[in-house]
KETORZA-576106 format. One record per residue (C-alpha): residue in three letters; x, y, z. Coordinates in steps of 0.001 Angstrom, whole numbers, plus 500000, padded with zeros to 6 digits. Each point is the difference from the previous one (the first is absolute). Example, Ala and Ser with C-alpha at 12.3 -4.5 7.8 and 13.67 -1.06 7.14 Angstrom:
BEGIN
ALA512300495500507800
SER501370503440499340
//
This chain:
BEGIN
MET515575499759522356
PHE498329499889503382
ASP500570503768500754
LYS498145500767496712
LEU497227497520500911
ASP499642501748503322
SER499692503419498273
VAL497360498512497617
ALA498007498563502809
ALA500006503304501761
ARG498922501894496839
PHE497161497483499643
GLU498699500540503458
GLU500260503871499451
LEU498037499680496743
GLY497259497964501725
MET499551502798502461
ARG500096502687497356
LEU497305498349497934
MET497553500464502914
GLU500675503665500407
PRO497038502223498933
ASN502193502288497984
VAL501143497037497742
THR496591498246499783
SER498459503238498804
ASP502764500362497317
PRO499449497263497382
ALA503123500664498079
ARG502192500008503208
TYR498034496872501396
THR500575498092496638
GLU503722500860499899
LEU500637498784503717
MET497830497001499470
LYS502042498989496902
GLU503087500284502113
TYR498326497944502823
ARG499073497109497684
ARG503461499994498554
LEU501770499586503461
GLU497287497552501325
PRO501283496727498504
ILE503563501042501212
VAL498761500605503679
GLU497910496864499946
LYS502970497895498874
TYR502273501686502616
ARG497539499187502747
GLU499914496481498793
TYR503838499887500195
LYS500056501588503470
SER497506497650501377
ALA501828496993498586
LYS503297501271501364
GLU498612500267503533
ALA498565496441499843
PHE503296498754498583
ASP502127501666502731
GLU497614498581502709
ALA500315496526498577
LYS503894500414499776
GLU500197501139503579
MET498028496982501149
LEU502036497546497947
ASP503266501560501247
GLU499103499860503635
GLY499024496309499842
GLY498395498071502724
LEU496950499529497814
ASP497910496846500096
PRO499961498183496528
GLU496385501260499115
MET500920503723500866
ARG503342499690498220
ALA498132498753496776
LEU497573502868500233
ALA502821502572500407
GLN501933498393497028
GLU496906500188497851
GLN499511503706500966
TYR503619500676499204
ASP499984498246496510
GLU496738501516498969
ASN500955503601500893
ARG503440499762498587
GLU498367499158496460
VAL497644503060500439
ILE502824502295500972
GLU502104498914496856
SER497144500403497655
ALA498794503324501553
ALA503387501446499882
GLN500367499184496272
GLU496687501533499342
LEU500753503161501886
LYS503031500501497918
ILE497883499890496981
LEU497382502218501414
LEU502702502516500788
LEU501230500148496524
PRO499709503564498391
ARG496689500244498208
ASP499366501083496529
PRO498589503609500316
ASN497438499173497284
ASP498649496949501648
ASP496941501670501517
LYS499080501567496626
ASN497235499137497512
VAL501430498817496616
ILE499420500703496259
VAL500468496824497841
GLU500872500369496369
ILE499699496874497762
ARG501243499994496407
GLY499903497299497400
GLY503538499180498777
ALA501159497284497542
GLY497102498013498665
GLY497632502548498469
GLU496335499244500556
GLU500826497054502243
ALA502027502351502365
ALA497276502352499988
LEU497569497187500967
PHE502271499022502878
ALA500304503568501091
GLY496319499715500648
VAL500412496709501939
LEU502682501662502188
CYS497756503057500496
ARG497114497599501255
MET502484498213502230
TYR501074503102501840
THR496455501308500255
MET498797496812501588
TYR502930499944502408
ALA499193503597501000
GLU496381498986500430
SER501019497019502243
ARG501896502458502308
GLY497266502606500053
TRP502116502600497980
GLN498363502435497555
CYS500687499883496276
GLU499523502821497490
VAL500896499994496213
LEU502000503069499121
GLY500480499204496209
ALA499695497192497570
ASN500746499318496291
GLU497891497066499242
THR500285497632496966
GLU497200498656497744
LEU500289496522501641
GLY499628501343503492
GLY503666500172501069
TYR502082503149500805
LYS502857501568498418
GLU500406501736503211
ILE497977500646503022
SER500719501871503286
PHE497922499918503131
SER500258501019503688
ILE499926497615503010
GLY499230501602503392
GLY500208498357503365
GLU502249499231502928
GLY503313498418498961
ALA499171500051496314
TYR503553501141498836
SER501801497822502552
ARG498587496884498329
LEU499502501031496382
LYS503402501515499494
TYR501508496611499205
GLU497671499776496776
SER502173502408497901
GLY501641498264497117
VAL499452497930497013
HIS497390497291500293
ARG500180497127497360
VAL497111497937499009
GLN500169496595498102
ARG496662498728498613
VAL498057499286496878
PRO498506503232498888
GLU496133500091499261
THR500976501168496534
GLU502410496984499361
THR498459497507497690
GLN503058497405499996
GLY499887499468503854
ARG503568501435500292
ILE501112501597503249
HIS501072503634499843
THR502219501977502342
SER499009503562500542
THR501088502760502722
VAL498114502644501924
THR501789502661501940
VAL498779501069503242
ALA500902503164502003
VAL498996500533503491
LEU500328503609501210
PRO499492501439503548
GLU497182502633499491
ALA501610503344500475
GLU498181502732501984
GLU500533503673499285
VAL502258500168502987
ASP502281497291498580
PHE500477501352496583
GLU499042503674499136
LEU499208500698496392
ASP501032503431498564
PRO497022501025497780
GLY502649501742497714
ASP501373496456499189
LEU496589498758498785
GLN498331500175496630
ILE496340499009500264
ASP497978499225496698
VAL496420499189499888
PHE498553497713497370
ARG496921497855499245
SER499910496422501478
SER500410497024497642
GLY499130496469500282
ALA497058498078501317
GLY497737502084502122
GLY496499500496498594
GLN498283503183499109
HIS502255502306502044
VAL503214499070498145
ASN501352502642497541
LYS497192502529500829
THR501935502153502549
SER503721500620500583
SER500322498413503393
ALA503200497972499500
ILE503288501364501441
ARG503560499651498835
VAL502527501323502462
THR503706500488498852
HIS502764500401502536
LEU502333502332497857
PRO503256499294501890
THR499874496212499485
GLY497520499681496991
MET497918497748502051
VAL496325499801498631
VAL496833498847501988
GLU496679499674498324
CYS496721499560501853
GLN496512499695498417
ASP498159497546502326
GLU497845502715501704
ARG497354502239498293
SER501264502933502024
GLN503084501797498583
TYR500934500932503539
LYS499917496521501254
ASN502053498761497077
LYS502544502758500770
ASP500079499036503694
LYS500669496365499095
ALA502612500839497393
LEU501909502259502488
LYS499843497118502612
VAL501683497542497645
LEU502519502628498773
ARG501033500899503630
SER500428496329500897
ARG502050499218496851
LEU502321502922500781
LEU500216499097503810
ASP500775496483498783
ILE503068501257497781
LYS501141502293502891
VAL500047496892502464
ARG501791497851497513
GLU502730502497499474
GLN500368500166503758
ASN500279496294500278
ASP502493499599497387
GLN502248502556501747
ILE499482498370503360
ALA500595496397498942
SER500410498749496447
GLU500169496272501343
ARG496318500345500907
ARG499179499386496389
ALA500599496324500641
GLN497475499943502818
VAL496353499102500045
GLY497780503049499910
THR502326502394498107
GLY497203500112497278
ASP502501499875497153
ARG497614500148496995
SER502325497909497733
GLU500232497172502369
ARG498076496799499090
ILE498422499297503308
ARG497352497366499392
THR498716497384497595
TYR496321498822499799
ASN500009496680498196
TYR496433498964499061
PRO500597496502498641
GLN501708499022503297
GLY497680502034502238
ARG503439501609501396
VAL500945503238501254
THR503869500608500525
ASP501565502950501744
HIS503445500252498585
ARG501507502283502651
ILE499558497431502764
GLY499554496782498066
LEU496593499391501315
THR497680497769497752
LEU496333499532500995
TYR497559497822498066
LYS497056502259500920
LEU499553502067496725
ASP496219500336500035
ALA500023500997503753
ILE502752502545499410
LEU498359501548497094
ASN496805500266502086
GLY501739502202502427
ALA501495497447502563
LEU503481501843500025
ASP500729499897503698
GLU502160496750499870
LEU502288501626497256
LEU500113503360501536
ASP500724498600503654
ALA503037498018498545
LEU501408503063498192
MET499600502123503189
THR501743497412501926
HIS502896499696497486
ASP500252503721500021
GLN500073500251503623
ALA502719497299500376
GLN502267501793497486
LYS499551503365501810
LEU500834498221503327
GLN503022498479498571
ALA501088503464498611
ALA499434501549503384
GLN502052497358501900
GLU502766500530497453
GLU500193503714500654
//
């Protein structure tokens, strides 16, 4: 492990020097690429420096204690230094093992979130709107950018389905744990008897695919233009600006009618299609590599019931890790960090255990 850490530290120092070179600072694309790598290595190097500093202090204290001849006060100080730094060494070593785990290559990507009402009809559609608001508020709290890509709104203001992009540093690394079936238990607004109903909403979180990630063959695409429908004022139905893209080999269909510009709608539709196809490709690769990963957090199995939101009890339960928080209102207002941090920690622990067993 320490040979690898020395290599990481050397690379970090090299990147620091290169980022100051004129030929790099004058090339925005190259500068951004190197800065991204620099930031990724920074926490590893900082933790390694903390480890080495503690190791030096520990060795110094151990040498003093082994030599003996210390007066009681000096011996107490040396013992304190020994104990404190031993704890730092142990915790830093554990954290370094986690930091050195193989990264998900998609962690730095932006995401496309697709939310669909499942069992429960209009109530499910209304809760799809609640989840959309939750993710949007969480994104805003982290300074990320959101953009609606397509929506099928119901009369009561819910969504049969809605897709939107979230762009920002680490978006996929945190939101990838949200894929799956979300269950809500509450008294619907339309319920006159006060009975609690259970409904479900499906969430899919896809890493946003760039053209370099997944190249679409124009010959595989059928692109149809039609008039927009639904709420939208005077412009709706007057021009054929809505786009339907069909991927012929898979039969996958993506529609977009949010923009007034046909070209913008086409661009958005292709972005969603590219990300869906990349997601299928990645899933197939993951299935081949390790079928047991299905049982782990973060696999994004769409059929997996991952979380329950119980309104009468003010409770949110994540079934994958058995975590229950009585903070329903805060979570639905975008306070997701406690949940996501717990999921990330659980995922890292599983990966660490798997790495040690290999």
